C-alpha angles and dihedrals in degrees: 000000000000123000125204119205117212114224091232091059093058094051089041091059093044091047090049090055093048091048090050090052093048091047089057098039103039098067090050092050091049089048092050091049092051091046092051089050090049092051090050090053094047091077089060092058117079097184115081092217091052089050091055091048090051090055094049091048087053090060098257117157124227088257091054091049092049091054093049096043096093090053091048092050093047093049090047092051090049092051092048092049093049090046090055090050091050089053093062108044094138092053091052092048093053096045117093110246105228093185092058091045091053094046098040115156126208114268134185092265094054093045092049091047091053096044093051094046090239112160132216117250120254090253091054091050091049093049092049093050091049090051090057092053098045122097117230112282125224088253091056093049096043092048092055092040089057090054090049092051094047091049089058096237088130137356095210114094092204092054090045091053092048090050091047094049092048092049095048092048091049091050092049093047091050091049093049092050091048093051093046093051091046093050092049092051096042093046091061093048094048093046089057097040096046093048095048094039099070102275099091095097099052104092112230096353096094091050092053093046091046093053092047092050089050091051092048091047092051090049092054090048087056088052088060103259117142118260092237093051091049093046091053091050093050090047090053091050092049091050092049092049090050092053091052091048088055089053090051090052088054091050090055097040124120095259088059098046092101097040114117113276090229090062093046091048090051091052093047093050091050090050093048093055091070092049090050091055088066096039096258100115092120092050091051090056087058091049091050091048091053097041095049097036094238130133121263088247092058092045091051092047090054101039102029106022122189113268099173108113093189092060093047089050091050093049099044099077091056100048124106134168093198099070121103094207135025117278124230114227128221112264094246092052092048091047090052089058094045093048090058093058112113128201092257094053118106107230091208090057089051089050091050090052089053093046093050088054091051094250120145108263095189090058089052094054094043092052091045091054091047093053090047092051089050090052093244097114127037121206130194120239089254092053091050088055090050092049092053096044110120121217108236095173129072125244088249090078089055091050093051091046092053095043095058 
């Protein structure tokens, strides 16, 4: 028996199969499209319940939601963390960024500062040293964690904070090791250069200068300058200071004993200017005192004279050139002088003004220390150094200096 197949029957069967496939596939495609749209809209919802509702409205099944739940929770935690960070911008701005301190890079300011020989202030040095000793603060960690979250490295705030803390600690440790190694190497170089450069015979002066150069070098390292560049700069400064110390020795040498005091003072002031550029004006006064055989009070009176009119006015009524020994003042009169002392006043210059008026200098320093201990008079670190400075030279050197 022969069968004939009608064309319509063949396409009918094929069409039936296609229709069957579409009937099965189309609902799933529609579901997937709605789910993708729902996922896209989730990011716009901040409330977890609203996020779940958005998924269900998109046609997601309970099984779909269960699979996506970890992602939703992670995204929600991230948004909450960033929202908290946004809520405290002022706190972040005020907090010192330890990571940036540890990874400082050289800028124009630091390079210019180094090339000119300009030195950081004592407060800047102190702040820098404290930054090396501090552990990362919460503000430091959260600031870097925020950057990690926003970069997409992780969506988990806890992981971001752990990564941030680890990175900051590594940066700080590397910076501390770098500074320690630098200081050890530079200390040996400075010890040699300062001793050979003309400063070796000036008691504690080389030690003070050496420590200050180390501090300044460490500070510049923290600014991002290379250890070798900083070491070369510190070496150059040490050599320059040594040359000037040699000149000061010449000013105070025997052939110049009978040179006019005005000429020696002019030379000393010119020599001191270079020391002051590097913050060693006080140390130069010590060098001048030693080289010329004069007391620290006389050196201060010449190189850092008193400019406080209130103190001079308070001292003047008690001065006399006719006494054979220094006079002790009444406590109220001495306190009036001390109360007029300002942070910029050199205590040794004040003492010289008292001594020239035949007023007891020892009484002045004893009362000053007493008032400081009682918290009634504050002194700068420089003034404390001046107060504790011993006089290793006799007054005869001062007399000879003034005579000529």
